[in-house]
C-alpha positions as CSV (number, residue, x, y, z in Angstrom):
1,I,-30.0,88.7,51.6
2,W,-26.4,88.9,50.4
3,D,-24.1,85.9,50.1
4,F,-20.6,87.2,49.7
5,G,-18.0,85.4,47.5
6,G,-15.0,84.2,49.3
7,Q,-12.3,84.8,46.7
8,E,-9.7,87.4,47.6
9,I,-10.6,89.7,44.7
10,Y,-14.2,89.8,45.8
11,K,-13.2,91.4,49.1
12,A,-12.6,94.7,47.4
13,T,-16.3,94.9,46.7
14,H,-17.7,93.8,50.0
15,R,-17.6,97.3,51.6
16,F,-20.0,98.6,49.0
17,F,-22.7,96.3,50.4
18,L,-22.0,96.5,54.1
19,S,-24.3,99.0,55.9
20,K,-24.9,100.1,59.4
21,R,-28.5,99.0,59.5
22,S,-28.1,95.3,58.9
23,L,-27.9,91.9,60.6
24,Y,-24.7,90.0,59.8
25,A,-24.3,86.3,60.0
26,L,-20.8,84.8,59.9
27,V,-21.2,81.2,58.8
28,A,-18.3,78.7,59.1
29,D,-17.6,75.0,59.2
30,N,-16.3,73.8,62.5
31,R,-14.1,71.3,60.7
32,Q,-12.2,74.0,58.9
33,E,-9.3,75.3,60.8
34,N,-8.5,78.2,58.4
35,D,-11.8,80.0,58.2
36,N,-11.2,83.6,57.7
37,F,-12.8,84.7,60.9
38,N,-10.4,87.6,61.5
39,Y,-11.2,89.3,58.2
40,W,-14.9,89.1,58.6
41,L,-14.9,90.2,62.3
42,H,-12.9,93.2,61.4
43,I,-14.7,94.2,58.2
44,T,-18.2,93.9,59.7
45,E,-16.9,96.0,62.6
46,M,-15.6,98.7,60.3
47,F,-18.6,99.0,58.0
48,G,-21.4,97.5,60.1
49,G,-21.3,100.1,62.9
50,D,-23.4,98.7,65.8
51,S,-25.2,96.2,63.6
52,P,-25.5,92.8,65.4
53,L,-23.3,89.9,64.3
54,L,-24.4,86.2,64.6
55,I,-21.6,83.6,64.5
56,V,-23.1,80.4,63.1
57,L,-20.9,77.4,63.5
58,N,-21.9,74.6,61.2
59,E,-20.8,71.3,62.8
60,K,-19.7,68.4,60.7
61,Q,-20.2,64.9,62.2
62,Q,-20.7,66.5,65.7
63,R,-17.2,67.9,65.6
64,K,-17.1,71.2,67.4
65,R,-14.6,74.0,66.8
66,N,-12.9,75.4,69.9
67,L,-13.2,79.1,69.9
68,D,-12.5,81.6,72.6
69,I,-15.9,83.2,72.5
70,A,-15.3,85.3,75.6
71,A,-12.1,86.8,74.1
72,M,-13.9,87.4,70.8
73,R,-16.8,89.2,72.4
74,N,-14.4,91.3,74.5
75,R,-12.7,92.5,71.3
76,F,-15.7,92.7,69.0
77,A,-18.7,94.3,70.8
78,N,-21.0,93.6,67.8
79,I,-21.0,89.8,68.4
80,S,-24.5,89.2,69.7
81,E,-24.7,85.4,69.8
82,V,-22.9,82.2,68.8
83,I,-25.1,79.4,67.6
84,D,-24.1,75.8,66.7
85,V,-26.0,74.1,64.0
86,D,-25.6,71.1,61.6
87,F,-27.1,71.9,58.3
88,A,-26.5,68.4,57.1
89,E,-28.9,67.0,59.7
90,D,-32.6,67.6,60.3
91,D,-32.0,69.1,63.7
92,K,-35.1,71.3,64.0
93,T,-34.4,72.3,67.6
94,R,-31.2,74.1,66.7
95,L,-32.4,75.4,63.4
96,N,-35.4,76.8,65.1
97,R,-33.1,78.5,67.6
98,L,-31.2,80.1,64.7
99,E,-34.4,81.2,63.1
100,R,-35.7,82.8,66.3
101,A,-32.3,84.6,66.8
102,I,-32.5,86.0,63.3
103,R,-36.0,87.2,63.7
104,Y,-35.2,88.7,67.1
105,Y,-32.1,90.6,66.0
106,V,-33.8,91.8,62.8
107,S,-36.7,93.1,64.9
108,Q,-34.3,95.1,67.1
109,L,-32.7,97.0,64.2
110,P,-33.4,100.7,64.6
111,H,-35.2,101.2,61.3
112,I,-37.4,98.2,61.6
113,G,-40.9,99.3,62.4
114,S,-40.1,102.9,61.6
115,P,-43.0,104.5,59.7
116,V,-42.5,105.1,56.0
117,P,-45.0,106.6,53.6
118,S,-47.5,103.9,52.4
119,K,-46.7,104.8,48.8
120,W,-43.1,103.8,49.4
121,T,-44.2,100.3,50.6
122,V,-46.4,99.8,47.6
123,I,-43.6,100.9,45.2
124,R,-41.1,98.5,47.0
125,E,-43.5,95.6,46.5
126,V,-43.9,96.4,42.8
127,L,-40.1,96.5,42.4
128,E,-39.5,93.3,44.3
129,N,-42.1,91.5,42.2
130,D,-40.5,92.8,39.0
131,T,-38.5,90.0,37.3
132,R,-36.2,92.2,35.4
133,N,-32.6,92.6,36.4
134,T,-32.4,96.3,35.6
135,L,-34.8,99.2,35.0
136,S,-34.2,102.3,33.0
137,L,-34.5,105.4,35.0
138,Q,-37.6,106.3,33.0
139,D,-39.2,102.9,33.9
140,Y,-38.5,103.6,37.6
141,L,-40.0,107.1,37.4
142,K,-43.1,105.6,35.6
143,I,-43.6,103.1,38.5
144,C,-43.4,106.0,40.9
145,Q,-45.8,108.1,38.9
146,D,-48.2,105.1,38.7
147,N,-48.2,105.1,42.5
148,S,-48.8,108.8,43.1
149,I,-45.2,110.0,43.4
150,S,-44.6,112.3,40.5
151,R,-42.1,115.0,41.7
152,L,-38.6,114.1,40.4
153,E,-37.1,115.2,43.7
154,D,-39.3,112.8,45.7
155,T,-38.6,109.9,43.4
156,L,-34.8,110.4,43.8
157,V,-35.1,110.6,47.6
158,L,-36.9,107.3,47.5
159,S,-34.3,105.9,45.1
160,Q,-31.5,106.8,47.5
161,Y,-33.4,105.2,50.4
162,F,-33.9,102.0,48.4
163,H,-30.2,102.1,47.4
164,D,-29.1,102.5,51.1
165,I,-31.1,99.6,52.4
166,G,-30.2,97.3,49.5
167,V,-33.5,97.1,47.6
168,F,-31.6,98.0,44.4
169,L,-28.4,99.8,43.3
170,H,-28.8,103.3,41.8
171,F,-25.8,105.6,41.5
172,Q,-27.4,108.9,41.1
173,E,-24.2,111.0,41.1
174,D,-22.7,109.1,38.1
175,E,-23.6,110.5,34.6
176,L,-23.7,107.0,33.0
177,L,-25.0,104.9,35.9
178,E,-27.8,107.3,36.9
179,K,-29.7,106.2,33.9
180,T,-29.9,102.5,35.1
181,V,-31.4,101.0,38.2
182,F,-29.9,97.7,39.1
183,L,-33.0,96.1,40.3
184,K,-31.2,92.8,41.2
185,P,-28.0,93.9,42.9
186,D,-26.7,90.3,43.0
187,W,-27.1,90.1,39.2
188,A,-24.9,93.1,38.9
189,T,-22.2,91.8,41.1
190,H,-22.3,88.4,39.4
191,A,-21.9,90.1,36.1
192,V,-18.8,91.9,37.4
193,Y,-17.5,88.5,38.7
194,K,-17.8,87.0,35.2
195,I,-15.0,89.3,34.1
196,L,-12.9,88.8,37.3
197,D,-13.2,85.0,37.1
198,D,-12.6,84.6,33.4
199,P,-9.4,82.7,32.6
200,L,-8.6,85.3,30.0
201,L,-7.7,87.8,32.7
202,N,-5.0,85.6,34.0
203,R,-3.7,84.8,30.6
204,Q,-3.4,88.5,29.8
205,N,-1.8,89.4,33.1
206,G,-4.8,91.3,34.5
207,R,-5.7,93.2,31.3
208,F,-8.7,93.0,29.1
209,S,-10.3,95.1,26.3
210,K,-13.7,96.2,25.4
211,N,-13.8,93.5,22.8
212,D,-12.9,90.9,25.5
213,A,-15.7,92.2,27.6
214,K,-18.1,91.9,24.7
215,K,-17.2,88.2,24.4
216,I,-17.5,87.6,28.1
217,W,-20.8,89.4,28.4
218,H,-22.2,88.0,25.2
219,E,-25.5,86.8,26.7
220,D,-28.6,88.9,26.0
221,E,-28.9,89.9,29.7
222,Y,-25.5,91.6,29.6
223,S,-24.9,92.6,26.0
224,L,-26.9,95.9,26.1
225,L,-25.4,97.0,29.4
226,R,-21.7,96.4,28.8
227,F,-20.8,100.1,29.2
228,E,-22.8,100.3,32.4
229,L,-21.1,97.2,33.8
230,L,-17.7,98.4,32.9
231,R,-18.5,101.7,34.7
232,L,-19.7,99.6,37.7
233,M,-16.4,97.9,37.8
234,Q,-14.7,101.3,37.9
235,K,-17.2,102.4,40.6
236,F,-16.0,99.5,42.7
237,F,-12.4,100.4,42.1
238,L,-11.8,97.1,40.4
239,T,-10.4,98.4,37.1
240,Y,-9.3,101.5,35.2
241,E,-9.2,102.3,31.6
242,I,-5.8,103.3,30.0
243,G,-6.8,106.7,28.7
244,N,-9.5,106.2,26.1
245,S,-7.9,103.2,24.6
246,G,-10.6,100.7,25.3
247,E,-8.0,98.7,27.3
248,Y,-8.5,98.0,31.0
249,I,-6.3,96.9,33.9
250,V,-7.6,95.0,37.0
251,P,-4.9,95.6,39.7
252,E,-5.9,92.5,41.7
253,R,-5.3,90.3,38.7
254,L,-1.9,91.7,37.8
255,P,1.2,89.6,38.4
256,A,2.4,89.6,42.0
257,A,6.0,90.0,41.2
258,K,7.5,93.5,41.1
259,P,8.8,94.3,37.6
260,D,12.4,95.3,36.9
261,Y,13.0,99.0,36.7
262,S,15.8,101.5,37.5
263,W,15.5,104.0,40.4
264,N,17.4,107.1,41.3
265,E,18.0,106.7,45.0
266,T,19.6,110.2,45.5
267,G,17.7,112.4,47.9
268,N,14.7,110.3,48.2
269,L,11.7,111.1,50.5
270,F,10.2,108.3,52.5
271,F,6.9,107.8,54.2
272,R,5.1,104.8,55.6
273,Y,1.7,103.6,56.7
274,E,1.6,100.9,59.3
275,Y,-1.7,99.1,60.0
276,D,-2.4,97.8,63.5
277,Y,-3.8,94.2,63.8
278,F,-5.7,94.3,60.5
279,M,-5.3,95.7,57.0
280,P,-8.3,95.4,54.8
281,R,-8.0,93.9,51.3
282,G,-8.4,96.3,48.4
283,I,-6.6,99.4,49.8
284,M,-3.8,99.2,47.3
285,S,-6.0,98.3,44.3
286,Q,-8.3,101.2,45.1
287,F,-5.3,103.5,45.3
288,I,-4.0,102.4,41.9
289,V,-7.4,102.8,40.3
290,Q,-7.9,106.3,41.8
291,M,-4.4,107.5,41.0
292,H,-4.0,105.9,37.6
293,R,-3.8,109.3,35.8
294,Y,-0.3,109.4,37.2
295,I,0.7,106.1,35.7
296,C,2.8,106.9,32.6
297,N,4.1,103.3,32.1
298,H,1.4,100.7,32.6
299,N,4.0,98.0,32.7
300,L,5.1,99.4,36.0
301,V,2.0,98.5,37.9
302,W,1.7,95.2,39.7
303,R,-0.7,93.6,42.2
304,R,0.9,95.2,45.3
305,G,2.6,98.3,43.9
306,V,2.8,101.0,41.3
307,I,5.2,103.6,39.9
308,L,3.6,107.1,39.5
309,E,5.1,110.1,37.7
310,R,4.4,113.8,38.1
311,E,6.5,116.8,36.9
312,N,9.7,114.8,36.4
313,T,9.2,113.2,39.8
314,G,8.8,109.5,40.4
315,A,7.0,107.7,43.2
316,E,7.1,104.1,44.2
317,I,4.2,102.9,46.4
318,V,4.4,99.3,47.6
319,E,2.1,97.3,49.8
320,S,3.5,94.6,52.1
321,Y,0.3,92.9,53.1
322,D,1.8,90.3,55.5
323,S,3.6,93.1,57.3
324,R,0.5,95.4,57.1
325,V,2.7,98.2,55.7
326,I,2.4,100.6,52.7
327,G,5.7,102.2,51.9
328,I,6.3,105.3,49.7
329,R,9.5,106.6,48.3
330,I,9.8,109.6,45.9
331,S,12.6,110.8,43.7
332,G,12.8,114.0,41.6
333,K,12.6,117.7,41.8
334,S,9.0,118.0,43.1
335,R,9.2,115.4,45.8
336,R,7.3,117.3,48.6
337,D,4.5,118.2,46.3
338,F,4.1,114.7,45.0
339,M,4.3,113.2,48.5
340,T,1.5,115.6,49.5
341,V,-0.7,114.5,46.6
342,I,-0.1,110.8,47.3
343,T,-0.6,110.8,51.0
344,E,-3.7,112.9,50.8
345,Q,-5.3,110.3,48.5
346,M,-4.2,107.4,50.8
347,D,-5.6,109.3,53.8
348,K,-8.9,109.6,52.1
349,I,-9.0,105.9,51.4
350,N,-8.0,105.0,55.0
351,A,-10.7,107.3,56.4
352,Q,-13.3,105.2,54.7
353,Y,-12.6,102.3,57.2
354,E,-14.0,103.2,60.6
355,K,-12.2,101.9,63.6
356,M,-9.2,101.0,61.6
357,K,-5.9,101.9,63.3
358,V,-3.2,103.1,61.0
359,E,0.0,105.0,61.9
360,K,1.6,107.5,59.5
361,L,5.4,107.5,59.9
362,I,8.1,110.0,58.9
363,P,11.8,109.1,58.8
364,C,14.3,111.1,60.9
365,N,16.5,113.6,59.1
366,C,19.3,113.8,61.7
367,G,22.9,113.4,60.5
368,E,23.0,109.7,61.3
369,C,19.6,108.7,59.9
370,R,20.1,110.6,56.6
371,I,22.8,108.1,55.6
372,S,21.3,105.1,57.3
373,R,19.3,102.3,55.5
374,N,17.3,101.9,58.7
375,P,16.4,105.5,59.9
376,H,14.3,106.0,62.9
377,F,10.6,106.7,62.1
378,Y,8.4,109.1,64.0
379,R,4.7,108.9,64.3
380,F,3.2,111.7,62.4
381,D,0.6,112.5,65.2
382,T,3.5,112.7,67.7
383,L,5.3,115.2,65.5
384,R,2.2,117.3,65.3
385,R,1.9,117.5,69.1
386,F,5.6,118.4,69.4
387,S,5.2,121.0,66.7
388,D,2.2,122.5,68.4
389,K,4.3,122.9,71.6
390,G,7.3,124.3,69.6
391,Q,9.5,121.5,71.0
392,P,12.2,119.5,69.3
393,I,12.2,115.7,69.4
394,Q,14.9,113.2,70.2
395,C,16.0,110.6,67.6
396,Q,16.0,107.1,69.1
397,N,19.0,106.1,66.9
398,S,21.4,109.0,67.3
399,F,19.8,110.6,70.4
400,E,20.2,113.9,68.7
401,M,17.5,116.6,69.2
402,V,15.7,117.2,65.9
403,N,13.7,120.2,64.7
404,V,10.1,118.9,64.3
405,R,9.0,121.5,61.8
406,S,11.9,120.5,59.5
407,L,10.8,116.9,59.6
408,I,7.3,117.7,58.5
409,D,8.2,120.4,56.0
410,E,10.9,118.3,54.4
411,V,8.3,115.7,53.4
412,F,5.1,117.7,52.8
413,N,4.0,120.9,51.0
414,E,0.8,121.5,52.9
415,S,-0.2,124.4,50.6
416,M,-0.6,121.7,47.9
417,Q,-3.5,119.9,49.7
418,G,-6.7,119.7,47.7
419,R,-5.2,121.2,44.5
420,Y,-4.4,118.0,42.5
421,E,-7.7,116.3,41.9
422,E,-8.3,117.7,38.4
423,E,-4.8,117.0,37.2
424,N,-4.4,114.8,34.2
425,I,-0.7,114.2,34.1
426,C,0.2,111.3,31.8
427,Q,-0.9,111.0,28.2
428,P,-2.7,107.6,27.6
429,Q,-0.6,104.8,26.3
430,K,-1.9,101.8,24.3
431,A,-2.1,98.9,26.7
432,K,0.5,96.2,26.1
433,R,-0.4,92.5,26.5
434,D,3.1,91.1,27.9
435,T,-37.0,95.8,54.6
436,V,-34.3,93.7,55.9
437,F,-30.8,93.5,54.7
438,I,-29.1,90.3,56.1
439,K,-25.5,89.7,55.0
440,V,-24.7,86.0,54.8
441,I,-21.0,85.4,55.0
442,P,-20.1,81.9,53.8
443,R,-17.2,79.7,54.8
444,K,-14.1,80.0,52.7
445,K,-14.1,77.4,50.0
């Protein structure tokens, strides 16, 4: 059972625990008018696949919230049932109905009842009865050996299965984290939240050091696992280290205001992502963490944007969350190459969100639009179709016919795709201080 935190910064971690073989329960107070229904409906749809979703409306003093259930079900096919309860009263009839619904939908999950080796069941019981928060990999292997699974390959297959269904967390592909099994996943996430919630992070504008982490994780249960917990934060795309300086930046805790900087506006390339209806939290912070090797001045990164540099070329990437837009502009001699690098990474991030609708937009390069502050933008998939047909396209501002291939080639260098991942562009700077898996989604506090 997972009880997800409601703070904005926690939302960046939710997708790591949302799986396609789960029952989701969205719990909300009827008295609250601002419950974040939209976020949870979309996020469970994106990561839950066909998993059932129960909406549990917790009444307060018999006050009912007016929801258009029919419209919600029409839009979100995963809504299985809506149940009214009052947790403040001893209303056994409605609570029993909720319990029956949970039992029923759990029993209908595809993997429930599927046969698994009896040894797996025994090992799971041993692990669930273990009171430790973490196990060393060697301890886990010993438990497997004690229960007649001795081949390393078999133990790792079982580990991946337990990881997938939420029994524990074990990141086998990570050189540091592979040595630790997080037996209590909620302990691991709460350890991460201790850093995110510490007032020091706000005082230091989203920055902390290894010494800061040592002070925050001073209790015995954390002190010997500080490096693993820092790596876990990086795994969740919550932070990045500035080179090997021991200084870290948490993008979601950076100042919201854009810093002052100069920008050469001559011959810029532009590109835009527009998200339809819903834009998940955490896209920009994940992008910053994954692209931090291109950050040469760590004072030019803020909560919703970043300046990147590569081969005497600068890129400004800014998220406008309320408008559901991420805008990119690039200046310098290698504009096309850098645009290709940036959009390829953003495309990979967007692809992780199933059923999310996002449009990629390229500005027009006709004579009128080149000098306009508001050029016409074309949908990239539309340009692809015109290009495949060898047809020009008409600008909706000037009504000129425009060569489609020139629009694409002016922005991208497609031969660059896939070639940048091992680049290490900027030298590090010293940071400056200036089994059932039920997801319980609480009301927003």
